[in-house]
Kinemage of the C-alpha trace (Angstrom):
@kinemage 1
@onewidth
@group {chain A} dominant
@subgroup {mainchain}
@vectorlist {calphas} color= white
{ca met a 1} P 198.586 130.178 91.315
{ca lys a 2} L 200.707 129.789 88.110
{ca arg a 3} L 200.387 132.574 85.418
{ca thr a 4} L 199.205 130.186 82.817
{ca thr a 5} L 196.476 128.717 85.216
{ca leu a 6} L 195.413 132.093 86.335
{ca arg a 7} L 195.120 133.214 82.689
{ca arg a 8} L 193.194 130.264 81.901
{ca ala a 9} L 190.979 130.760 84.752
{ca gly a 10} L 190.235 134.339 83.768
{ca leu a 11} L 189.306 133.358 80.256
{ca ser a 12} L 186.972 130.885 81.842
{ca val a 13} L 185.405 133.017 84.254
{ca ala a 14} L 184.671 135.747 81.423
{ca ala a 15} L 183.585 133.383 78.740
{ca val a 16} L 180.849 131.668 81.262
{ca thr a 17} L 179.792 135.224 82.221
{ca leu a 18} L 179.524 136.117 78.603
{ca leu a 19} L 177.285 133.265 77.908
{ca thr a 20} L 174.894 133.389 80.973
{ca gly a 21} L 174.817 137.173 81.626
{ca val a 22} L 172.904 137.711 78.368
{ca thr a 23} L 171.205 134.496 76.872
{ca ala a 24} L 170.319 131.206 78.150
{ca cys a 25} L 170.577 127.812 76.767
{ca gly a 26} L 168.802 125.421 78.859
{ca gly a 27} L 167.400 121.908 78.955
{ca ser a 28} L 163.649 120.390 79.752
{ca gly a 29} L 161.431 121.437 82.718
{ca gly a 30} L 158.189 122.415 83.596
{ca ser a 31} L 156.071 125.535 84.869
{ca glu a 32} L 154.610 125.477 88.233
{ca gly a 33} L 151.165 126.709 89.160
{ca ser a 34} L 149.433 126.964 85.739
{ca asp a 35} L 145.615 126.442 85.726
{ca gly a 36} L 145.614 126.409 81.924
{ca ser a 37} L 143.328 129.523 81.792
{ca gly a 38} L 143.579 131.287 78.488
{ca gly a 39} L 145.498 128.291 77.119
{ca phe a 40} L 146.867 128.211 73.629
{ca gly a 41} L 146.298 124.769 72.277
{ca arg a 42} L 145.220 123.560 75.813
{ca gly a 43} L 141.537 122.673 75.187
{ca gly a 44} L 138.584 124.693 73.987
{ca asp a 45} L 137.825 125.343 70.068
{ca asp a 46} L 137.526 129.196 70.405
{ca ala a 47} L 140.199 130.336 67.941
{ca ser a 48} L 140.141 133.894 69.155
{ca ala a 49} L 140.927 132.601 72.924
{ca arg a 50} L 143.830 130.379 71.386
{ca leu a 51} L 145.277 133.411 69.606
{ca ser a 52} L 144.900 136.070 72.367
{ca pro a 53} L 148.184 134.934 74.083
{ca val a 54} L 150.106 135.396 70.585
{ca ala a 55} L 148.576 138.750 69.921
{ca ala a 56} L 149.294 139.899 73.455
{ca leu a 57} L 152.812 138.882 73.224
{ca arg a 58} L 153.273 140.425 69.737
{ca thr a 59} L 152.263 143.707 71.325
{ca ala a 60} L 154.635 143.246 74.236
{ca glu a 61} L 157.669 142.319 71.923
{ca lys a 62} L 156.932 145.704 69.959
{ca ser a 63} L 156.701 147.740 73.093
{ca thr a 64} L 159.616 146.298 74.900
{ca asp a 65} L 161.903 146.550 71.835
{ca gly a 66} L 160.804 150.223 71.420
{ca ala a 67} L 161.687 151.076 75.033
{ca asp a 68} L 165.386 151.120 74.016
{ca ser a 69} L 166.724 150.429 77.486
{ca ala a 70} L 166.071 149.291 81.065
{ca lys a 71} L 167.525 148.326 84.343
{ca val a 72} L 168.329 144.731 84.911
{ca glu a 73} L 168.657 142.572 87.870
{ca ser a 74} L 169.146 138.718 87.311
{ca ala a 75} L 170.191 135.639 89.169
{ca thr a 76} L 171.654 132.516 87.403
{ca thr a 77} L 172.526 129.041 88.609
{ca met a 78} L 174.086 126.152 86.657
{ca gly a 79} L 174.711 122.860 88.565
{ca ser a 80} L 177.558 122.879 90.697
{ca val a 81} L 179.346 125.100 88.318
{ca met a 82} L 178.317 128.470 89.409
{ca ser a 83} L 175.412 130.711 90.736
{ca met a 84} L 175.907 134.345 90.090
{ca thr a 85} L 173.985 137.592 90.083
{ca ala a 86} L 174.275 140.743 87.591
{ca asp a 87} L 172.765 144.257 88.246
{ca gly a 88} L 172.913 147.089 86.012
{ca ala a 89} L 171.346 148.694 82.856
{ca leu a 90} L 171.456 147.724 79.270
{ca gly a 91} L 170.462 149.618 76.158
{ca trp a 92} L 169.372 148.142 72.594
{ca gly a 93} L 168.484 151.160 70.551
{ca asp a 94} L 171.873 151.220 68.334
{ca gly a 95} L 173.492 147.928 69.257
{ca leu a 96} L 173.780 146.545 72.840
{ca thr a 97} L 175.409 148.641 75.290
{ca gly a 98} L 175.454 148.795 78.961
{ca thr a 99} L 177.258 147.872 82.263
{ca leu a 100} L 176.547 145.126 84.915
{ca thr a 101} L 178.135 144.257 88.033
{ca ile a 102} L 178.386 140.423 88.245
{ca thr a 103} L 178.959 138.745 91.335
{ca tyr a 104} L 179.826 134.932 91.841
{ca thr a 105} L 177.999 133.654 94.869
{ca gly a 106} L 178.694 129.919 94.623
{ca gly a 107} L 180.037 126.828 92.665
{ca thr a 108} L 183.497 126.324 91.155
{ca met a 109} L 183.437 129.631 89.483
{ca ala a 110} L 183.270 131.479 92.745
{ca asp a 111} L 186.009 129.446 94.046
{ca thr a 112} L 187.967 130.281 91.038
{ca met a 113} L 187.356 133.970 91.486
{ca arg a 114} L 188.321 133.966 95.093
{ca gln a 115} L 191.705 132.577 93.807
{ca met a 116} L 191.936 135.701 91.745
{ca gly a 117} L 191.289 138.079 94.893
{ca thr a 118} L 187.471 138.845 94.151
{ca thr a 119} L 184.179 137.342 93.581
{ca ser a 120} L 182.848 140.400 91.810
{ca met a 121} L 183.453 141.874 88.306
{ca glu a 122} L 182.278 144.508 86.011
{ca ala a 123} L 181.015 143.728 82.531
{ca arg a 124} L 180.615 146.223 79.711
{ca tyr a 125} L 178.758 145.633 76.541
{ca leu a 126} L 179.653 147.574 73.419
{ca pro a 127} L 178.262 147.084 69.938
{ca asp a 128} L 181.294 145.464 68.718
{ca ala a 129} L 182.650 143.620 71.774
{ca tyr a 130} L 182.339 142.760 75.384
{ca tyr a 131} L 184.783 143.811 78.076
{ca ala a 132} L 185.355 141.861 81.681
{ca arg a 133} L 187.255 143.487 84.374
{ca met a 134} L 189.049 140.669 86.143
{ca gly a 135} L 190.812 142.367 89.054
{ca asp a 136} L 194.037 143.194 90.609
{ca thr a 137} L 195.489 139.748 90.954
{ca phe a 138} L 194.534 138.644 87.446
{ca ala a 139} L 196.371 141.882 86.340
{ca arg a 140} L 199.519 141.125 88.049
{ca gln a 141} L 199.688 137.870 86.025
{ca ala a 142} L 198.472 139.492 82.906
{ca gly a 143} L 201.043 142.287 82.189
{ca gly a 144} L 199.319 144.627 84.344
{ca arg a 145} L 196.001 144.669 82.434
{ca his a 146} L 192.736 144.334 84.284
{ca trp a 147} L 190.281 144.073 81.174
{ca ile a 148} L 189.628 141.353 78.807
{ca arg a 149} L 188.139 142.285 75.346
{ca tyr a 150} L 185.996 139.833 73.553
{ca ala a 151} L 185.440 141.145 69.997
{ca tyr a 152} L 182.324 139.445 68.685
{ca asp a 153} L 183.908 138.507 65.324
{ca asp a 154} L 186.828 136.936 67.336
{ca leu a 155} L 184.214 134.617 68.915
{ca glu a 156} L 183.060 133.559 65.648
{ca ser a 157} L 186.480 132.789 64.099
{ca leu a 158} L 187.634 131.075 67.444
{ca gly a 159} L 184.535 129.391 68.450
{ca gly a 160} L 183.296 127.821 65.039
{ca ser a 161} L 179.584 127.496 64.984
{ca ser a 162} L 179.074 127.973 68.799
{ca gly a 163} L 180.980 131.172 68.382
{ca ala a 164} L 179.054 132.364 65.428
{ca tyr a 165} L 175.763 131.650 67.373
{ca leu a 166} L 176.989 133.433 70.425
{ca lys a 167} L 178.277 136.500 68.293
{ca asp a 168} L 174.737 136.602 66.785
{ca gln a 169} L 172.996 136.537 70.292
{ca met a 170} L 175.271 139.142 71.668
{ca gln a 171} L 174.843 141.555 68.911
{ca asn a 172} L 170.922 140.904 68.839
{ca thr a 173} L 170.029 140.333 72.294
{ca thr a 174} L 167.317 142.613 73.967
{ca pro a 175} L 164.864 141.897 76.762
{ca asn a 176} L 162.074 141.366 73.862
{ca gln a 177} L 164.134 138.153 72.808
{ca ser a 178} L 162.436 136.374 75.627
{ca val a 179} L 159.075 137.286 74.220
{ca lys a 180} L 160.400 136.151 70.733
{ca leu a 181} L 161.307 132.819 72.418
{ca leu a 182} L 157.678 132.186 73.442
{ca leu a 183} L 156.286 133.277 70.066
{ca ala a 184} L 158.598 130.894 68.389
{ca cys a 185} L 157.954 127.935 70.421
{ca gly a 186} L 154.492 127.133 69.192
{ca asp a 187} L 152.917 126.008 72.655
{ca val a 188} L 152.793 129.463 74.393
{ca arg a 189} L 149.647 129.592 76.901
{ca glu a 190} L 148.643 132.308 79.322
{ca val a 191} L 149.016 131.220 82.932
{ca gly a 192} L 147.110 134.010 84.527
{ca glu a 193} L 147.236 137.302 86.272
{ca glu a 194} L 149.984 137.655 89.220
{ca lys a 195} L 151.921 140.335 90.940
{ca val a 196} L 155.607 141.029 90.264
{ca arg a 197} L 157.066 142.943 93.069
{ca gly a 198} L 153.766 144.627 93.684
{ca gln a 199} L 152.548 145.185 90.344
{ca gln a 200} L 150.105 143.433 88.284
{ca ala a 201} L 151.251 141.338 85.303
{ca thr a 202} L 150.242 138.698 83.095
{ca his a 203} L 152.338 135.270 83.054
{ca tyr a 204} L 153.076 133.425 79.875
{ca ser a 205} L 154.760 130.091 79.765
{ca gly a 206} L 156.069 127.701 76.919
{ca thr a 207} L 158.737 125.270 76.002
{ca val a 208} L 161.509 126.005 73.337
{ca asp a 209} L 163.452 123.615 71.306
{ca val a 210} L 166.955 125.429 71.353
{ca ala a 211} L 168.155 123.996 68.130
{ca asp a 212} L 164.974 124.970 66.236
{ca leu a 213} L 165.066 128.428 67.694
{ca ala a 214} L 168.609 129.035 66.560
{ca gln a 215} L 167.466 128.063 63.062
{ca lys a 216} L 164.615 130.565 63.205
{ca asn a 217} L 166.426 133.424 64.869
{ca ser a 218} L 169.994 133.616 63.674
{ca gly a 219} L 171.882 134.159 60.537
{ca leu a 220} L 173.810 130.947 60.738
{ca asp a 221} L 174.068 128.907 57.435
{ca arg a 222} L 172.946 125.121 57.214
{ca ser a 223} L 176.532 123.885 58.155
{ca gln a 224} L 176.854 126.192 61.104
{ca leu a 225} L 173.419 125.077 62.323
{ca asp a 226} L 174.246 121.507 62.030
{ca asp a 227} L 177.374 122.059 64.016
{ca leu a 228} L 175.844 124.109 66.557
{ca lys a 229} L 173.032 121.496 67.097
{ca lys a 230} L 175.872 118.744 67.660
{ca thr a 231} L 177.410 121.015 70.290
{ca leu a 232} L 174.162 121.680 71.936
{ca glu a 233} L 173.567 117.903 72.217
{ca gln a 234} L 176.870 117.110 73.510
{ca ala a 235} L 176.393 119.948 76.321
{ca gly a 236} L 172.974 118.232 77.206
{ca val a 237} L 171.069 121.000 76.013
{ca thr a 238} L 167.707 120.419 73.980
{ca thr a 239} L 164.767 122.400 75.150
{ca glu a 240} L 164.224 125.066 77.809
{ca thr a 241} L 161.149 126.521 79.584
{ca val a 242} L 160.507 130.076 79.352
{ca asp a 243} L 158.115 132.158 81.525
{ca ile a 244} L 157.751 135.793 81.181
{ca trp a 245} L 155.586 138.300 83.032
{ca val a 246} L 154.012 141.468 80.984
{ca asp a 247} L 152.715 144.407 82.777
{ca gly a 248} L 149.964 146.683 81.819
{ca arg a 249} L 152.013 148.888 79.680
{ca asp a 250} L 152.909 145.870 77.511
{ca leu a 251} L 156.485 145.777 78.722
{ca leu a 252} L 158.269 142.601 79.919
{ca val a 253} L 159.046 142.912 83.766
{ca lys a 254} L 160.288 139.425 84.651
{ca lys a 255} L 161.453 136.239 82.961
{ca val a 256} L 162.548 132.809 84.067
{ca glu a 257} L 164.392 130.318 81.918
{ca lys a 258} L 164.865 126.738 83.181
{ca gly a 259} L 166.693 123.710 81.806
{ca gln a 260} L 169.193 121.096 82.028
{ca thr a 261} L 172.741 120.635 80.828
{ca thr a 262} L 175.507 118.274 81.386
{ca ala a 263} L 176.797 120.544 84.064
{ca gly a 264} L 173.589 120.312 86.008
{ca ala a 265} L 170.239 122.390 86.216
{ca tyr a 266} L 170.292 125.779 84.800
{ca thr a 267} L 167.948 128.501 86.044
{ca gln a 268} L 167.831 132.357 85.134
{ca thr a 269} L 165.462 134.677 86.665
{ca ala a 270} L 165.717 138.344 85.488
{ca tyr a 271} L 163.696 141.370 86.319
{ca tyr a 272} L 163.392 144.694 84.006
{ca thr a 273} L 162.594 148.025 85.428
{ca asp a 274} L 162.879 151.675 84.536
{ca tyr a 275} L 162.500 151.434 80.773
{ca gly a 276} L 164.076 154.352 78.934
{ca thr a 277} L 166.648 154.758 81.678
{ca glu a 278} L 170.137 156.260 80.655
{ca val a 279} L 172.743 153.775 79.630
{ca ser a 280} L 176.396 154.326 79.408
{ca ala a 281} L 179.366 152.195 78.672
{ca glu a 282} L 182.783 153.299 77.927
{ca val a 283} L 185.580 151.384 76.217
{ca pro a 284} L 188.322 150.696 78.905
{ca pro a 285} L 191.704 152.180 78.231
{ca ala a 286} L 193.671 150.282 75.646
{ca ser a 287} L 196.710 150.221 78.007
{ca asp a 288} L 194.701 148.405 80.647
{ca thr a 289} L 193.003 145.985 78.082
{ca ala a 290} L 194.125 142.345 76.983
{ca asp a 291} L 192.621 140.883 73.917
{ca phe a 292} L 191.034 137.691 74.146
{ca ser a 293} L 192.282 136.232 70.645
{ca gln a 294} L 195.908 137.146 71.907
{ca leu a 295} L 195.338 135.523 75.315
{ca val a 296} L 194.228 132.336 73.677
{ca lys a 297} L 197.300 132.253 71.272
{ca gln a 298} L 199.463 132.870 74.374
{ca gln a 299} L 197.765 130.131 76.250
{ca gly a 300} L 198.283 127.798 73.385
{ca ala a 301} L 201.945 128.809 73.143
{ca ser a 302} L 202.627 128.380 77.022
{ca ala a 303} L 200.828 124.824 76.876
{ca gly a 304} L 202.978 123.651 73.781
{ca ser a 305} L 206.137 124.825 75.533
């Protein structure tokens, strides 16, 4: 594999991981198995019955946010582009921190990773940047450096409105964001009581308009929001369904986000356990780290020559 191609592949893999490992943007879809019980906006005139799911979710949002950390296990698919798993722990008490082991299990991204000598990578999240360890084959073609550093400010400056939104999401993402998704969507309903890995939990479901959500839950200005909406539409991203399960302690224990993009169907399932667990994430050595913005400049210079 040529050096420029390998560098481009490394950037591509890490960027997709950055986007899908933490937050989802998907398209329309439906939730299976609902009987409409306890429905919000689904029949019946009892205001308290309609509001009960919202009240429960507000409690879950507060409890999950206050837990500060959790172990995370997730699986993500996006059409023929990729399927991947992630396992580790994340903290959000003082900015997003944590470490995940990400393994590509299928799709073109897995093929790309195999060309770089591995299908697994380590991801470290720090309050100001995200780091992706790309492996020995990539390092041999990148000046001996294994890690790529993505400063969140660089994401905004290099990615325009999409980068600004990604920066915003990366710096403010916690498991309770999935609860906020449902509170913001306006049609949340309680599906019923179900078991999640052996423990009793309450299942809630709703459909989210991604562009509207960005307006409600980000610090983007009107121009940035308009540009982001165009980008989302071009990617085939309009709405997504969100299903969450909340346990007896009012903590999120499972989420499923589904949608459709131009790359194909998108699904992400995540499980959260061991709230309050100890989380650590160290900054990789500078001598072993390549900066994303510099790699982009080098890639541009190579293309120009």
